[in-house]
C-alpha positions in Angstrom: -15.0 -7.1 -55.2 -12.3 -4.5 -55.1 -13.6 -3.1 -51.8 -13.5 -6.5 -50.2 -10.1 -7.2 -51.4 -9.0 -3.8 -50.0 -10.5 -4.8 -46.6 -8.6 -8.1 -46.6 -5.3 -6.3 -47.2 -5.9 -3.8 -44.6 -6.8 -6.4 -42.0 -3.9 -8.5 -42.9 -1.6 -5.4 -42.3 -3.2 -4.8 -39.0 -2.6 -8.3 -37.6 1.0 -7.8 -36.6 0.7 -4.3 -36.2 1.4 -0.1 -31.9 1.4 3.3 -31.4 3.7 5.8 -29.9 4.8 4.1 -26.7 7.8 5.2 -24.7 10.1 2.6 -23.4 12.1 5.3 -21.5 15.7 5.0 -20.3 15.2 1.4 -19.1 13.8 0.1 -22.3 11.0 -1.4 -20.6 8.0 -1.9 -23.0 5.3 -1.7 -20.4 6.2 1.8 -19.2 3.9 4.0 -21.3 4.2 7.7 -21.4 0.8 9.2 -21.1 0.1 12.4 -23.2 -3.0 13.5 -21.4 -6.0 13.7 -23.8 -4.0 12.8 -26.8 -5.4 9.3 -27.1 -7.9 8.5 -29.8 -9.6 5.7 -27.9 -12.9 7.5 -27.5 -16.1 5.7 -27.8 -16.2 3.0 -30.5 -12.7 3.7 -32.0 -11.0 1.4 -29.4 -9.8 -1.4 -31.7 -6.6 -0.4 -33.3 -3.2 -1.6 -34.5 0.1 0.2 -35.0 3.4 -0.2 -36.8 5.8 2.0 -35.1 9.5 3.2 -35.5 11.6 5.1 -33.1 15.1 6.6 -33.4 17.1 8.8 -31.0 20.5 10.6 -31.1 22.0 8.0 -28.9 21.8 5.4 -31.6 18.7 3.8 -30.2 16.3 2.4 -32.7 13.2 0.3 -32.3 10.5 -1.2 -34.6 7.5 -2.0 -32.5 4.0 -3.2 -33.2 0.7 -3.7 -31.4 -3.0 -4.8 -32.0 -5.7 -4.4 -29.5 -9.1 -5.9 -30.0 -12.5 -5.2 -28.0 -14.9 -7.9 -28.5 -18.3 -7.7 -27.1 -21.8 -6.1 -27.2 -22.2 -2.3 -27.3 -22.8 -0.2 -24.2 -23.3 -1.9 -20.9 -24.6 -5.3 -21.9 -23.1 -8.6 -21.0 -19.7 -10.2 -21.4 -16.9 -8.7 -23.4 -13.2 -9.5 -24.2 -10.2 -7.3 -24.4 -6.9 -8.7 -26.0 -3.6 -7.1 -26.7 -0.3 -8.3 -28.1 2.8 -6.4 -28.9 6.2 -7.1 -30.3 9.5 -5.0 -30.3 12.8 -5.2 -32.0 15.6 -3.1 -30.3 19.2 -3.9 -29.7 19.1 -1.9 -26.5 16.8 -4.4 -24.8 18.3 -7.8 -23.8 15.8 -9.0 -21.1 12.0 -9.2 -20.6 9.0 -10.4 -22.6 6.5 -13.2 -22.0 7.8 -15.2 -24.8 11.3 -16.5 -25.5 13.5 -13.8 -27.1 14.6 -14.3 -30.8 17.5 -12.2 -31.6 16.6 -8.5 -30.6 12.9 -9.3 -31.1 10.5 -10.0 -28.2 6.8 -10.6 -27.8 4.7 -9.1 -24.9 1.1 -9.4 -23.9 -0.7 -6.1 -23.1 -4.0 -6.0 -21.6 -5.8 -9.4 -21.8 -8.9 -9.8 -19.7 -12.5 -10.9 -19.8 -15.3 -8.4 -18.5 -18.8 -8.4 -17.6 -20.8 -5.0 -17.6 -24.2 -3.6 -17.1 -25.5 -0.3 -15.8 -24.8 -1.2 -12.1 -21.9 -3.7 -12.1 -18.5 -4.1 -13.9 -16.2 -7.0 -13.5 -12.8 -7.5 -15.0 -10.5 -10.5 -14.7 -7.0 -10.8 -16.1 -4.2 -8.6 -17.1 -5.3 -4.8 -17.1 -4.0 -1.3 -16.5 -5.2 -0.2 -13.2 -5.1 3.4 -11.9 -6.0 4.9 -8.5 -7.5 8.3 -9.5 -8.8 10.5 -12.3 -5.4 12.3 -12.7 -4.0 12.6 -16.2 -0.1 11.9 -15.8 0.6 10.4 -12.4 -1.2 8.4 -9.6 0.2 7.5 -6.3 -1.1 4.2 -5.5 -1.7 2.6 -8.9 -0.4 4.0 -12.1 -0.7 2.6 -15.5 2.9 3.2 -16.1 3.3 -0.1 -14.4 1.8 -2.0 -17.3 -0.8 -4.6 -17.3 -1.3 -6.4 -13.8 -3.2 -9.6 -13.2 -6.2 -8.7 -11.2 -9.8 -8.9 -10.4 -11.6 -5.6 -10.4 -15.2 -5.3 -9.2 -16.9 -1.9 -9.6 -20.4 -1.6 -8.2 -22.8 1.3 -8.2 -24.5 1.3 -4.9 -26.6 4.4 -5.3 -26.5 7.6 -7.3 -24.3 9.1 -4.5 -22.0 6.2 -3.8 -20.0 3.5 -5.9 -17.3 1.0 -4.7 -14.2 -0.5 -6.2 -12.6 -3.8 -5.0 -9.3 -4.8 -6.5 -7.3 -8.0 -5.9 -4.1 -7.6 -7.9 -1.2 -10.0 -8.0 1.9 -8.1 -8.9 4.0 -11.4 -8.9 2.9 -14.9 -8.1 4.5 -16.4 -5.2 7.2 -19.1 -6.0 8.3 -21.7 -3.5 8.0 -21.6 0.3 7.8 -18.3 1.9 10.9 -16.9 3.6 11.7 -13.3 4.6 15.4 -14.1 3.3 15.0 -12.7 -0.2 18.7 -13.6 -1.0 18.1 -17.2 -0.2 15.0 -17.2 -2.4 16.9 -15.7 -5.3 19.7 -18.3 -5.1 17.1 -20.9 -5.4 15.7 -19.2 -8.5 12.5 -18.4 -6.7 10.9 -15.1 -5.9 8.4 -14.0 -3.3 4.9 -13.1 -4.2 3.8 -9.5 -4.3 0.1 -8.4 -4.0 -1.8 -5.2 -3.9 -5.5 -5.4 -2.5 -7.5 -2.2 -2.6 -11.0 -1.2 -1.3 -12.3 2.1 -2.5 -15.5 4.1 -2.0 -16.4 7.1 -4.1 -19.0 9.6 -2.6 -20.8 12.0 -4.9 -22.7 14.7 -2.8 -23.5 16.4 -6.3 -23.0 14.8 -9.7 -20.1 16.9 -10.5 -18.1 16.2 -7.2 -16.5 13.0 -6.4 -14.5 12.2 -3.2 -12.8 8.8 -3.0 -11.4 7.0 0.0 -9.2 3.9 -0.4 -7.8 1.3 2.1 -5.2 -0.8 0.5 -2.4 -3.2 1.6 0.6 -4.3 -0.3 1.9 -7.5 0.9 4.7 -10.2 0.3 4.4 -13.9 0.3 1.5 -16.0 -0.5 -0.8 -14.1 -2.8 -4.0 -15.5 -1.2 -4.0 -14.0 2.2 -7.1 -15.0 4.3 -7.0 -11.7 6.3 -6.9 -9.5 3.3 -9.1 -11.5 0.9 -12.1 -10.8 3.2 -13.9 -7.8 1.5 -15.3 -6.6 4.7 -12.1 -6.4 6.6 -10.6 -3.1 7.3 -6.9 -3.3 6.5 -5.9 -0.5 8.9 -7.4 -2.4 11.9 -6.1 -5.9 10.6 -2.5 -4.6 10.5 -2.8 -2.8 13.8 -3.9 -6.0 15.4 -1.2 -8.2 13.9 1.0 -7.6 16.9 -1.2 -10.1 18.6 -0.7 -12.8 16.0 1.8 -15.5 16.3 4.0 -16.7 13.5 3.5 -13.7 11.4 6.3 -14.8 9.1 6.4 -18.2 7.6 2.7 -18.8 7.6 -0.4 -18.3 5.6 -1.2 -15.1 7.7 1.9 -13.2 6.9 0.5 -10.0 8.1 3.9 -8.7 9.3 5.3 -8.5 5.7 2.7 -6.0 4.6 2.5 -2.3 3.9 -0.7 -0.2 4.6 -1.6 2.6 2.4 -4.5 5.0 2.9 -5.6 7.3 0.1 -8.0 10.2 -0.5 -8.7 11.7 -3.9 -11.3 14.0 -5.3 -12.5 15.5 -8.8 -14.6 18.5 -9.2 -15.8 19.8 -12.5 -18.3 19.6 -15.3 -18.9 20.9 -19.0 -15.2 21.7 -19.9 -13.3 22.1 -16.6 -12.2 20.0 -13.7 -9.8 20.1 -10.7 -8.5 16.9 -9.2 -6.2 15.6 -6.6 -4.8 12.6 -4.7 -3.2 12.3 -1.2 -1.3 9.0 -0.1 -0.4 8.1 3.4 2.0 5.3 3.6 1.6 3.9 7.0 3.7 0.7 6.7 2.5 -1.8 9.2 0.0 0.5 10.9 2.5 1.5 13.5 0.8 4.9 14.1 -1.8 3.0 16.1 0.7 1.3 18.2 1.7 4.0 20.5 4.5 2.1 22.4 6.4 2.2 19.2 8.5 5.2 18.1 7.3 8.0 15.8 8.2 7.6 12.2 8.8 10.4 9.6 5.7 11.2 7.7 5.5 9.3 4.4 3.1 11.1 2.1 2.5 11.8 -1.5 0.2 14.3 -3.3 -1.0 15.2 -6.7 -2.9 18.2 -7.8 -4.0 19.1 -11.3 -6.6 20.5 -13.5 -7.9 20.7 -17.1 -9.7 23.5 -19.1 -11.4 22.8 -22.5 -12.2 25.6 -24.9 -16.0 24.8 -25.2 -16.3 26.0 -21.6 -15.9 29.6 -23.1 -17.5 29.3 -26.5 -20.8 28.7 -25.0 -20.9 32.1 -23.6 -18.5 34.3 -25.8 -20.3 33.4 -29.2 -17.1 34.2 -31.4 -17.2 34.0 -35.2 -17.9 30.6 -36.5 -14.3 29.9 -37.5 -12.9 31.1 -34.2 -15.5 29.1 -32.3 -14.4 26.0 -34.1 -10.8 26.5 -33.1 -11.5 27.8 -29.5 -13.9 25.0 -28.5 -11.5 22.2 -29.4 -8.5 23.8 -27.6 -7.5 22.4 -24.1 -4.9 23.1 -21.6 -4.0 20.7 -18.6 -1.7 20.9 -15.6 -0.4 18.6 -12.9 2.0 18.6 -10.1 3.0 15.5 -8.3 5.5 14.9 -5.3 6.4 12.1 -2.8 8.3 12.4 0.3 11.7 10.6 1.0 10.3 7.4 2.7 7.2 6.6 0.8 7.1 3.0 -0.6 9.8 1.7 1.8 9.6 -0.8 4.5 12.6 -2.8 6.0 15.6 -4.3 4.2 14.0 -7.8 4.1 10.8 -6.5 2.7 11.4 -4.1 -0.1 8.6 -3.3 -2.5 10.5 -2.6 -5.7 9.0 0.8 -6.5 12.3 2.5 -7.7 14.7 1.1 -10.2 18.2 0.3 -8.8 20.1 2.0 -11.8 19.5 5.2 -10.0 21.1 4.0 -6.7 24.1 2.6 -8.7 24.6 5.7 -10.8 24.6 8.1 -8.0 26.0 6.5 -4.7 29.6 5.6 -5.5 30.1 5.2 -1.7 27.7 2.2 -1.6 27.8 0.5 -5.0 25.3 -2.2 -5.7 26.6 -5.5 -7.0 25.4 -6.7 -10.4 23.8 -9.8 -8.8 21.9 -7.6 -6.4 20.9 -5.4 -9.3 19.8 -8.2 -11.4 17.7 -9.6 -8.3 15.7 -6.3 -8.0 15.4 -5.7 -11.6 12.0 -6.6 -13.3 9.9 -5.7 -16.3 6.5 -3.7 -15.6 5.6 -5.3 -12.3 6.1 -2.2 -10.0 3.4 0.2 -8.9 3.1 3.7 -7.5 4.2 7.0 -8.6 6.4 6.8 -11.8 9.4 8.7 -10.4 9.1 6.8 -7.0 9.8 8.4 -3.6 11.8 11.6 -3.0 10.8 13.0 -6.3 8.5 15.5 -8.0 7.2 16.4 -11.4 5.2 19.1 -13.1 3.4 18.5 -16.4 1.8 21.1 -18.6 0.1 20.4 -22.0 -1.7 22.7 -24.7 -3.5 20.8 -27.5 -6.3 20.9 -30.1 -8.4 17.9 -31.4 -11.5 18.4 -33.5 -13.5 15.8 -31.5 -12.7 17.4 -28.0 -16.2 17.8 -26.8 -16.9 14.1 -27.4 -13.6 12.9 -25.7 -13.9 11.5 -22.3 -11.6 12.7 -19.5 -8.6 10.5 -18.7 -9.9 8.7 -15.5 -10.4 5.4 -13.6 -13.9 4.8 -15.0 -15.7 4.5 -11.8 -19.0 2.7 -12.1 -21.1 5.8 -11.6 -19.1 7.6 -14.5 -19.8 4.6 -16.7 -23.4 4.5 -15.9 -24.0 8.1 -16.8 -21.8 8.0 -19.7 -24.0 5.3 -21.2 -26.8 8.0 -21.9 -24.6 10.1 -23.9 -24.7 10.0 -27.7 -21.8 8.2 -29.1 -20.7 10.2 -32.2 -17.2 10.6 -33.8 -15.9 12.9 -36.5 -15.4 11.5 -40.0 -11.7 12.7 -39.9 -9.9 13.0 -36.6 -6.9 15.5 -36.3 -4.9 16.1 -33.1 -1.9 18.1 -32.2 -0.4 18.8 -28.6 2.6 20.4 -27.0 3.7 18.8 -23.7 6.2 19.8 -21.3 7.5 18.0 -18.2 10.0 19.0 -15.5 11.0 16.4 -12.9 13.5 16.3 -10.1 15.0 13.1 -8.4 16.4 13.4 -4.7 19.0 11.4 -2.8 18.3 8.2 -0.8 16.0 6.5 -3.2 17.4 3.0 -2.6 14.6 0.7 -1.9 16.7 -2.4 -1.3 17.6 -1.1 2.2 15.9 2.1 3.1 18.3 4.3 5.0 16.1 5.6 7.7 15.1 2.1 8.9 18.7 1.5 9.9 18.9 4.7 11.9 15.8 4.0 13.9 16.1 2.3 17.1 13.4 -0.1 16.7 15.2 -1.6 13.7 18.7 -1.8 15.1 20.4 -5.1 16.0 20.1 -4.3 19.7 16.3 -3.8 20.5 17.2 -2.5 23.9 19.4 0.4 22.5 18.6 3.8 24.0 19.3 5.8 20.9 18.6 9.3 22.5 20.5 8.5 25.7 17.8 9.7 28.1 17.6 6.5 29.9 14.1 5.6 28.6 14.0 3.1 25.7 10.4 3.5 24.7 10.4 7.1 23.9 13.0 7.2 21.2 12.1 8.7 17.8 13.7 8.6 14.4 16.5 11.0 13.8 15.0 11.6 10.4 12.1 14.0 9.5 9.8 14.2 6.6 11.8 15.5 3.7 10.9 16.6 0.1 13.9 16.7 -2.2 16.4 18.3 0.3 19.3 17.1 -2.0 18.5 17.0 -5.8 20.6 14.6 -7.8 19.0 14.9 -11.1 16.7 17.3 -13.0 15.2 16.5 -16.2 13.2 18.5 -18.8 11.0 16.8 -21.4 9.3 18.6 -24.3 7.1 16.7 -26.7 5.3 17.6 -30.0 2.5 15.1 -30.8 0.5 15.0 -34.1 -2.1 12.6 -35.4 -4.3 12.7 -38.4 -6.7 10.3 -40.0 -5.7 9.9 -43.7 -8.5 7.9 -45.4 -11.5 5.7 -44.4 -12.8 2.6 -46.0 -16.2 1.4 -44.4 -15.4 0.7 -40.9 -11.6 1.0 -41.2 -9.5 4.4 -40.8 -6.0 4.5 -41.7 -4.0 7.4 -40.1 -0.5 8.5 -39.2 1.0 9.5 -35.9 4.4 11.2 -34.9 6.0 12.5 -32.0 9.1 14.5 -31.6 10.7 14.1 -28.2 13.4 16.5 -26.4 15.0 15.3 -23.2 17.5 17.3 -21.3 18.9 15.4 -18.0 21.1 17.4 -15.6 23.0 15.2 -13.1 24.2 16.7 -9.8 22.6 20.1 -10.7 24.1 23.3 -9.1 27.3 21.6 -8.0 30.9 21.9 -9.5 30.5 18.6 -11.3 27.2 19.3 -12.9 26.7 17.7 -16.3 23.9 17.8 -18.8 23.0 15.3 -21.7 20.6 15.8 -24.4 18.6 13.2 -26.3 16.3 13.9 -29.4 13.9 11.0 -30.3 11.6 10.8 -33.3 8.8 8.4 -33.4 6.5 7.6 -36.2 3.6 5.1 -36.6 1.0 4.0 -39.1 -2.3 3.4 -37.5 -5.4 1.4 -38.3 -8.5 1.7 -36.3 -11.8 0.1 -36.7 -15.2 0.1 -35.1 
């Protein structure tokens, strides 16, 4: 009777209750700071609830809660349901949330989708966190910093050497009639639709080598585009041919308001080590195939990283038992990401909202943005791509220890081949989980990050008001090129250093419920206009603490 009573109390406490999630400078609840392998959602311990408090030296306070439920059969059998709800109370956040705000408290949906899985197929439909590669901290095409996106994801194992991902994601539903005039739509209280469709194939010449190729298109207007819905279409060819279509704008075709992205990523490693990377080529409207048009600056991004786990060495070194226990559960990970100046941009009537406008407003007094325009481009959790946007880079290094490391899966996209072979592994977990991690990030933000009207588009003859302009003055109009080149952080306007200390420990366990405590100490130095006469640095310390209930 006493045990049943305690279980009822614990479950009641769990109902309103999230864990350490970072709302960053924009107080956006869906922007989740990843801490590498620090998560505790390994195997069956995926149901959890948190009650969280956060405080910083700027007077920011927050009380936040989250509960996540995974309901379904074990392993790869049949249908399942994932549901997640969050609440937040903070006096610094005054907009956002799926429900009506009450005072300073807002409610949010997290992931909420229905899925089907077996050893060959996985289908997810609903709001879900999507990522484009097996990187730990950053992805270039799709990054779960963006928060849950409404999408259909179909993963199919074609053979032991090939698997496929097909993703139809609606970043924002289309409202009203399609018009390329965004200002007019905004005045009507309507917003254009934004969608990202991705096809990806993963090739595995050996079980420990994966090479992925992706063909994706990010387009505006009607979410259901007949040219892009076809799973057998090749987006690169479709966009190259759109010059022959009539009525590209203002119709259901709408291929002209689209942005092609081609990606390549890889992962190599097994038994405690891995190296991974991702390359993104942002080809806009497939202009590279249309040789009569001018040459564009290269628009590329890259990620390179790796991870080493201690049990890679203890299998061969055979140290004393105590030393072996410590070394085999120690890990180190490293990652570097960079994107060039013009990635994620198109023209001034077809922006894609990758980079938030607070940045442009803060650093470009020569061209200040109005509050109305700022409000128009602002949004909560519906952008995609690399977290720091174009013309930026970041480096992450983490050293950590957790006593279940050998049974902790790599942070990854869960391709169907990985899911299939993971199903053969024994699913065990420690009686008491303990984790500790030190994480450091250095990031840099460059100039010209305004996505409302990307600068180089207006300096390129093809986008000028006069289409017959001979911009290089050689008497030939068709050989002009952009006066911009591919640039990586030529001018740095902001540098940041973030240092995190993360800790988690189970406290006690009753039957299938585990109660734990998690805390994080965050130190953030931000330097504006570095190495100039007006350089300034501000420092913010933030402490977060959460009570955690997990069950399985």
